[in-house]
C-alpha positions as CSV (number, residue, x, y, z in Angstrom):
1,X,0.0,0.0,0.0
2,X,1.3,3.4,-0.9
3,X,1.9,6.4,1.3
4,X,0.1,9.6,1.6
5,X,0.2,11.7,-1.6
6,X,-0.1,15.5,-1.7
7,X,-2.5,16.0,-4.6
8,X,-1.5,19.6,-5.2
9,X,2.2,18.7,-5.4
10,X,1.4,15.7,-7.7
11,X,-0.6,18.0,-10.1
12,X,2.3,20.5,-10.2
13,X,4.8,17.8,-11.0
14,X,2.6,16.5,-13.8
15,X,2.2,20.0,-15.2
16,X,6.0,20.5,-15.1
17,X,6.6,17.2,-16.8
18,X,4.1,18.1,-19.6
19,X,5.6,21.6,-20.1
20,X,9.1,20.1,-20.2
21,X,8.1,17.6,-22.9
22,X,6.3,20.3,-24.9
23,X,9.3,22.6,-24.7
24,X,11.7,19.8,-25.7
25,X,9.6,19.1,-28.8
26,X,9.5,22.8,-29.7
27,X,13.3,23.1,-29.3
28,X,13.8,20.1,-31.6
29,X,11.4,21.4,-34.1
30,X,12.4,25.1,-34.2
31,X,15.7,25.4,-32.5
32,X,19.1,25.6,-34.0
33,X,22.5,25.0,-32.4
34,X,24.9,27.8,-31.8
35,X,27.2,26.4,-34.4
36,X,24.4,26.5,-37.0
37,X,23.6,30.1,-36.2
38,X,27.3,31.1,-36.4
39,X,27.7,29.3,-39.7
40,X,24.6,31.1,-41.1
41,X,26.0,34.5,-39.9
42,X,29.4,33.8,-41.5
43,X,27.8,32.8,-44.8
44,X,25.7,36.0,-44.8
45,X,28.8,38.2,-44.1
46,X,30.7,36.4,-46.9
47,X,27.8,36.9,-49.3
48,X,27.6,40.6,-48.4
49,X,31.4,41.0,-48.8
50,X,31.3,39.4,-52.3
51,X,28.4,41.5,-53.4
52,X,30.2,44.7,-52.3
53,X,33.3,43.5,-54.3
54,X,31.3,43.4,-57.5
55,X,30.0,47.0,-57.2
56,X,31.1,49.5,-59.7
57,X,32.7,52.7,-58.8
58,X,30.6,55.7,-59.7
59,X,31.6,59.3,-59.7
């Protein structure tokens, strides 16, 4: 036979567990690692640099 269970505490634990699983799913779906963000930033800087290199000089 089990011991006494505080229902309010059990509900809070269940809610935290559900929120954690939801947030983990969202992070996997939408999140990117820091390395991926840095790589994207570096590629954007390179593309901007190359574009500026092709500009014509105007008077």
